[in-house]
N, C-alpha and C positions, 0 to 999 in steps of 0.2 A: 704794474699790472700786467703781468703777462699772460697771454692766453691759453689756454689749458690745451693737452694735445689733439683733443677729439676736434673742438674749433680750428684748431688751425688745420686739421686734415681736410675739414669740412670748407675752411674757405678755400686752401690752396684747390680744390677741385673746382667751385665757383670761378675764381680768377682765371683759371684756365679758359673761360668763356668770355672774356671781354674782350669786345671787338675794335674798339680803340682806346686811345691814351685818354687817362684820367688825371685830373689835379687836384687834390685835396688842397683846399689853402684854411688854415689853421689860423685862430686865434685864442693864445693859453696864457694864463697866469703861473703863477706858484702854489696854486690851492693843489690838491689832492687830486681832485677830478682832473683837472690840467693834465697833472701827471699821467695819471690812467689815459686819458683822451690822446696823449703825445705817444703813451709805449702803442695805443689802437693803430694810429696813422702812420706812425714810422713801423708798425709790424707789418701792415700792408702794406705798403711801400716795399719792404725788401722781400714780401713774396713774389712781387710781380713787378715786372719790368715796364710795364703799362702805368703804373701807379704813381705821380711825383709829389712831393708835397711842398708847399709852401707857406711861409709862416705871414700873417697880415693882421687886419685888426678890423674883426666881424661887431656888430651891431650889441652882442652878445658876447662874454666870456667866463667859460671854456663852448667852444664850438667850433665847428668845420662845416664847409661847403663841398659840395661835390660839383665839379665842373668839366667841361669840356676844355681843351686845351685853346683860351681865345676866347671862351663863349659861358658867360654865366649862367647858367639852369635854375637857379633859385632853390634848390634842394640845399639845406641847413639841417645838420643835428647839434642842439646845446646840450649838450652831457655827453655821454657814454652812452650808443644805442648796441648793448647786451640785452641781455634777459629777451623778453619777447622781441625786443626790436633790432635783435641781430639779423631776423630775415630782412627787415627794411633797410637796415645799409647793403645787406649782399646785392638786393634787388635795384637800389637808387643806384652802383655801382654798373653792374651789369646794363642796365637802364640809359644812364647818363654814356657808358659807351658803345653805345650802338645798336643793343640785342633787343629785338623786338618785343613788346610788353605782350604777355597773355592773354589779353582781352579783345572784345570783339571789338570789327573796323567800327561800327556803327558809332561804340563809345569813343573811339579814337575822334573819329569826326567831328562826333558833340563837342567833343574837348575844344581843339581846335577853334570851329566856331566861336568861340565863347569870345567876346570883345570887352576892352576894359583894363583895368589895373586891378588886380585882385590878390592881396597879401596874408597869406594866411598864417597861424601859429596855432599847434596843436598840442598842449597840456599832456603829457603821461606820465605814467610811473612803469618802469621796466616788468613789473609783475600784472599788467594788464594784458590779458590775452584777447580786447576786444581791440586796444587801441592801435595794434600793428595795421588794420585793415583802414583805419584812417588817414594813418602816416602814408602807407604805401600808395593809398589814391591819390592824396593831394601832392605827393613827390612826384605820381607820374602826370598828374595836369602839370607839374610846374617845369616839366621834363619836354613835353609836347606843346605848352602854350607858352610864348614870351612874355605875355602881360600876368604872368601867373609866379606866385612864388611861394613856398611854404618852409616852415619852421620847425621841426620836431624840439619841444622844451620836456628834458626831464624833471618832474617838480622836484624831486629830491636832490636835484645840483644845483635847484636854484628860488630854495624856499620862500627867502623875501620875496620874490617876483609870487610866487602861488600867493602867499599870505596876502601880500597889497591888492592882489585882484581877486582876491576872495574866491579863488578855484579850491573845491571839494567833493569835484568828482572827476575821473577820467571817463575817457578822453574829453575835453574841452577845448572846442576849435575858436578861435578868434578869427574874425574877415576883419583886415584895414583897423586895426584894435577897437574892435566892438564883438562882440558876442553873437556867436554863429549859430552853434550848435553842440549839446553835449551830449554823449552815448556815442553808443557802434553806428557805425553808417559805412555803406557801402560806396562806392564811386557811381553807383544808379541814385542812391540816395542823396547823394552831393550836388549832382548834378540836377537833379528835380529839383531841389531846395533854390538852384542858382535859376530855376525857369528854362531848363535847356529842352524840357519833354516835347515831342511833335505828337499831337492828339492824331494828327492826321495818319499816323503809321496803325492806328485800333481802327478807323473808321471803314474799312473795305476787307476787313477780315472774314474769311468766308465760315461759314458756321462749321463749329467743332463736332466730334461723335463724343469726345469727353471733357469736358473743361475741369481741370482742377484749379478749385482755389485754394490756395497755401502751397509754400515750397518746404516744409519740414518733412521730418522722415517719415510720415505720414501719406503727403502730398508727393513725395518723392517716389515713393514705393507706388501709390497710385499710378502715375502717371507714365513711372517703368512698366509697371503690368499693363498698362491700356495700350500703350504705344507697341506691346510686343505682339499684340492682335492684330496690328496691323492698321488699327485705325485712326483718323484725324485726332490729334490729341492736344490739348495745350495747359498751360500752367499760367496763372499770376499768382505773382505774389509780391509783399511787401519787401521780402528776404528772403533767398532762398537756404535753407538750413532750419529756419524759425528760432526759436527759443534754444536748439541747441549749441547754437553761436556764442550762448552766454554760457556752456556748461564748461567747466574745465576738464577736471580728472572722469572720465567712464573707464569702469570697470566691470561693469555689468554687462556690457554687448558683446553676447555670447560668441566664442570662437576670437575674439580679439583682446588680448591681456588688460592692454590699456590704452585708450587713443582720448584725444583732448576734442570738446566741440567743433570749435573751428575747423579742425583736420577732417572731422566724421562730415561738416557741412560740405566742404567744397568736396570730397568725394561722392556725396550725394549728386550736387550739382556736378560734377564731370561726369557720374552715370550716368543722369538724363541725359547730358550732351550726345550720349552716342546713338541716341535713338532719335527720330523726327518728329521732336516734341517741340512747340513753338512756347519758348519760354518767355515769358513778358514781366522783370522785375522792377521793383520800385514801385508798385504799384497799391493800392488800397481799395478795396472794393466798397462799393455803398449800399446796394440793393441786391436784392433778388427776387424773380418775378416767371409763373410760368405762365407760358402764352401756349402758340403752337410748338414753338421751342421757349428753350429756357432761357433766358434773359439775364445780363450778371452787369448792371452800370458800375464802372469805376469811377472814382473820385475826382478825376479828372476828365470826365463829363461823357467818354465814348462808353457804348454798349458793345458785350461780346454776345454772343448767340451759341446755342449747344444744345444736343438733343438731352444729352448728361451731364449733371452736373457732379461733382466730389467737391465737397467741402470741407478742407482739412486745416482749418485757421488757428489751431492751435491753443494754446494757454499763455497768459503773462502772470507778472507778480501780482498778488493782492493787496491793494493797499489798505492801511488801518482804516481808513476814514476818521480821522481824528483833526482838530485844530494844529494846524502847525506844521503838517505833513506837506500838504501842496506846496504851502508858502516857502517851505524848507527846502524843498527836494534839489538836488545838487548843491545847498549851501549849510550840510550836515545831515540832508537823508539820505542815504545811499541804499541801493538793494543788491550790490555786487562787490562783498569784501574782499573778492581777489584782486577787482580792480581798482578799489577806492580806499580800500584798507592801508598802503604806505601812506596815504596823505593826513592818518590820524596817528603815524608815530606818536609814539609820547603822549596821546591824548587819553583822555576815557572816554569809551563809547558805550552802548548801547545796542544789545540784539535783541529784536523783537519778535518772541516764536521761540519754543521748546523743543521743536520735532528737531528729525536728522538734520536738513537744512540749516537752523538756526544755532543748534549744538554745533555742528561742522563748522559756521561760519564764525563763533565765539572761541573755538580753537584756536581756528587759522588768526583772527585778531589779536589774540593774546598773546602772541609772539613778536607784533609790535607798538600795539597801543600800551599805555602804562596799566590801565584797568578796564575790564568789560565787565557788564551787567546784562546779565540775560532777563527777561521778562517774561515772565509766562502766565495766561490768565488762568489757568485749569490748576489744579490742588499738585500736580505732579507733571515732571515732564513726560514728552512723548517719546523721546527720544531713543536709541539705543541703547542697552546697559553699558555697551562698552566704550561708545560715546558718553557718555553720561560720567562713568570712572575718570576718562581723560580728562573731561571739563574739571571735574573735582580736584584733580589733583594740582591742577595748575594754580599758583599761587595768587595770581592776579587775576581772578574769576568772583563773580558774586552772583548768584543766583535768585531772583525774588519771584516767589511763586504765589498763586492769587492774588495774581497781580492787575488789575484792568488800567491802561493808559489812557489818560482822560486828554492828554495834550502836549505837542512837543514845541517848547516855547523857545523863544530866539528873540534878536530885534533884526539882527542884518545877516544873520547866522544863527545855529543850533546853538542854546545853552545849558539846556536841561529839559528833563521831562518829570511833567504829574502824573501822578496814577493814586490809583484807588486800591488801598488793601481791601479786598472783598470780604476778608473774614470780619475786621469791625469797622468797615466802612468811611476811615479816616483816609483824607489825600495826604500825599506824601509828595514833596520833591526832591528830585537827584538830580545837580548841576553837571551835566556832561557837554561833551563838544562834538559828537556824532550820533546816529543811529542810523542802524542797518536793520530791514525790517525785511523779514524771512517766515511769512506767514502763510505760505501755500500759493496756490493757482485761482484763479478766475478763467473762466473758456472766453475767448474772443469771437462772441457770436451776435454781440446787440445788434449790428447791422443786419440781422433775420430779421427782428421786428416779430411779427406773427407769423410769418410764411410758414415756419414749420414747430412742429413742438417740440418745447425746451423744458426740460425739468428745472424747479424752483432756483437752482443754481446757474441757469442758464446753458447747460449741457444738453445736445443736440442726442434728441431720443433716435436710436437707430434702432433695426433689428439685425436677425443673425447673417445676413448678409447686405449690412451697409445702409439698409436702405432707410429714409427718412419718410416723413408722411406727407411728401410732395412727392408723385411719380416722376421717376428719373433724378431725383435730387437724391445723392447720397452723403454718408460723412464719415470721416475718421480722426483718429487718434483724439489729443487732448481735448477737444473740441466736444466729444463727444460723453456720452455716459457710460464710456466702458468702465469697469471696476478700478482698472488702476492705469495711472498713466507714469508709461515707461516708454523708452525709446523702441524698443523692439516690439511693445506690444501695438506701439503707434504704427510701424513699417506693415505689421501684419495685417491690421485693420484694413490698411491702407490697399493692400493686395486684395482683401476681402471688397471691399467697395467697388476696386477696379472691375473683378472678377464679377462682383453685381450689377453692375453698370451695364456690363458686357452684355452678360446674359438678359439686362431688360432689352437693351439695342435690339437682340436677336428673338426676344419676341415681341416687339414693338415694330 
């Protein structure tokens, strides 16, 4: 396997930034993946005099580790890290060579303080856009802390291992051979799960003029608009970028022909950092109460105070709510076809939902799965006609309309779906190995309880200024009763809420 010209040009530019020598220790066999891996590492070596290659025997073959000369860093790639993991490889080379990582010093300090032996393994697919964040975070932790190691494992290259461990979602992280977590995680999330959060850093914070809860497009826009007014602004968020991180292709963000969710999320955070905004990540909110000031309690026990609050907690994938869904999550039940689709190559899968998201997922999955069955509750699909035409043209898809999913069945993992034919009332069963749920969104507002008015769907009711029923509390984005859930609309509503909050501060 030879790298194409564009990738080689990118690599050449990056490799010029190496600050020290790097040793690649390679464990290869006679299989095709080993051959591709050898081509890659030899290509790297030929492009930079700072990179040398050494044959060895690692715990997995094919794999290679990225080390300083005379020092093991604990960073290993099992498989060929191209596709979405190309950036993970480049960053590993640069950071191992001595180039400083682009993370806050406080994060570096937390990593270095971790005591003990932590051996992480991350199972990925190269088409997964969520996996690189986890791989890059754990690689960095391995480079900075000698007690931590990390191996990225391409599930397609190690199918038997993936099957034996019944891994059916990516990224899946194991720590010291035990399940640690599955799904997208930031370095802050990982550190929080390891128990490194210092609650004391929240205890003495001065009250804010505007505190934004949520870091998606609405929250980022609100924070930037507030900070530009010169007032004290804070953002507390579980993850910056919100659900945008889980979106792959974005083609309707006006003035940008095409971008991808993680890239847009990174841009949002980078823009926010240009202002004097106190950004608190990997924190979940617990409650909100109006006193002299508005008090927001975090799940870590800390309480933040502010004169005004903008709630922009977004939405998440809606669950089916049928037996088997929760039991088989990550054991055949999935929500991201781009991420988890490759794990179901050659298998029969289902997509629940006949809207645009569902039909797009079915078209995507039909390229890797043996067969895709779409279940739609209503008599007709709701997706755009152009998508329906594309779906109907595929030879390995079936559409079941007027079908009410009754149960997702299985033992240790999914083996089928039982559904009711709504016209006849009879129950049918389809044997399959994977279920992708694509039935819309539910707002992340349960934590508010009855403190503000919400619709029966849980959406926060706001007026034309973004104000809620609590004076000084505003809301924006997908967690509100806005008519349409779109990135550009969320950004606009975030700006509106910030201007509304500023106007409230002036008048009060």
